[in-house]
Residue, then its C-alpha position, 0 to 999 in steps of 0.5 A: m726172344k720169343v716164348f711159345t707154349r702148347d698143351y697136350r692131354i697126356t696123363g699117366e706114369f712112366h712105369p708102375e715102380w717109377d714113383a718109388y724112385f721119383g715120387g715128389m720130383k717133377p720131371c722136365v723133358l729137355d731138348i735144345e737146338a744149337t748152331g752146331l755141335d762145338r759148345s765153345r763157339c756155337k750157340a743155343i738158339l732154342i730150348g724146348l721144355l715139357m712139364r706135367t700139368d693138372s690136365g696133361v703136359r705143357i711144352t714151353q719153348f724159348l726161341a732166339e730171334n737172332h744170333y745175339e739172343e742166346a743169353k736171353v734164351l739160357d736165362a729164361a730156361m734157367d728161370y723156368f726150372e726154378d719157377n716151375g720146381a723142376g726136380y729132374l731132367i729127361t733127355f735123349n743123349g743129353c749127358a753128351f750134348d744138351v746139358p754140357f752144351i747149356n753149361a758151357r754156354l752159360d759160362a760163355n755168356f758170364l751168367g753165373r749159373q749152372l744146370k745141376m740136377y738129377h738127369f735121366d738120359l733115356y739114350r744112355f739108360l737104354r744103351r747101357c742098361t737094356d738089350m735094346r741096341e742088340r734088338i733094334g740096331s740103331m739107337s737114334q731117337m727116330s729109330i726107337e720111335n720107328h720101333y715103337g710105331i710112333l715115328s709116323d706121328r711126327g709133325d715135323t719135316i726137318t732134321g736138327k742139322e737142317s734147322v741150323a741152316l733154317f735159323d740162319q735164314y730166320a735170323i735175317s728175315g724173321n719169316s713166320t713159316i721158317e719159325k714154325i718149322i724150327l719150333t715144330h721140330n723141337r716140339e716134336d722131339v720133346l713130345h716124342l721123347n716123353r712118349l718113349m718114356y712110357l713105351t720103353l720103360a714098360d719093356v724093361p724086365d727088371i726096372h730095379k736092376a736097370l736103375a741100379s746100373y744107371g743110378f737112381p735119385a736120392a735125397g730129392g735129387r741131391l744124389s745119384v745112387r748106384p748099388k751093387v751086391k758083391s756076393f763073394a765078398k758079402i758086401l753091399r757097395i753103394t757108389g754115386e754122385q753128389i749132384t748139388d751141394p757136395i759135402a766132405a765126411a767120413y764114417f768108420p764101422d763100429a759096434d753100432e753101425p758096421l759101415t764105411v762111408t766116405f763123401n768126397a766134396a772135391s770129386s762130388s762122389f760118395e761110397i758106402v760099404g756094408p756087410v751082407s749075410s747069406h743063407g743058401d742062395d738067399l742074401y740078407m742084411d741086418i738093418s736094425f741100426i737103420d732108422h728110415p721110414a721106407l724100411g719100417n713095414d717092407p714086405d721083405r723085412v723079417g724082424s731086423y733083417l731085410i731079404l735082398n733082391s733087386r728092389t730091396v737093395n735099391l731101397v736100403s741103398k737109398a735109405l743109407s745114402e740119405i741118412y749119411l748125407a744128412k748126418 
């Protein structure tokens, strides 16, 4: 196995409101190359990872030199996540391919490890939570890059499919030119995905509403939270996933805390339901029983009440999820 690194001077934040949800969590952009799509028999032969540095970003790539080094590549990537404190993943269609493929191959190689952390799949986010599909049609990464005018900046000359045939040649010959072509394609994928995070998120008119639909992290990435206010029923319903260390617990409403809370360890899910009130067209929630630093001086808090909008719904939902997880 070979390891390659390259640094780029790219700085900034993905979105002005990003740190409200992801502050303190280090993003890691991930893209893999495999010998095919079938994770039961095909192998991961290259894993590319991008993380921030003090001066920009660094891309690290783990490349198998033949078809028998998959376990080395997988183990090296898992060590990388731990050693570099990766807090969450960023992929393009990684929910359907990259992450389940890695986990299947970890099992196939009897490595006793699983990749479990909050995962922001830009493809899934844009398709489900924005109108981009209606605006540009094709939702491939290269189509979106073309829409934002950065496709021509790519330095690669092949597709993922072509890299499979090239790796077969490389595994036999070790040819340095083929190696460079394969590495460049993977490196350009993670580099351009990182650029798309800046470009696409800036176009989202209400990032709070979009993240509520997708599911934002809480408790340092242990939870993925999806809140929804049901105005007719006058309730706030918070659902989500326990990503790591799932617990089982249940709480029922009483005079002090008017919430129904369920954490299900078997399904790694959770649900919190609480009452909201209305005054005209405005919705608000009594948060007098909630002790969380994020709610103390919020500009939309009036006394013991929080005026609900797309931002504050997420704020109180994150707070409640973290409080009950810790009980």
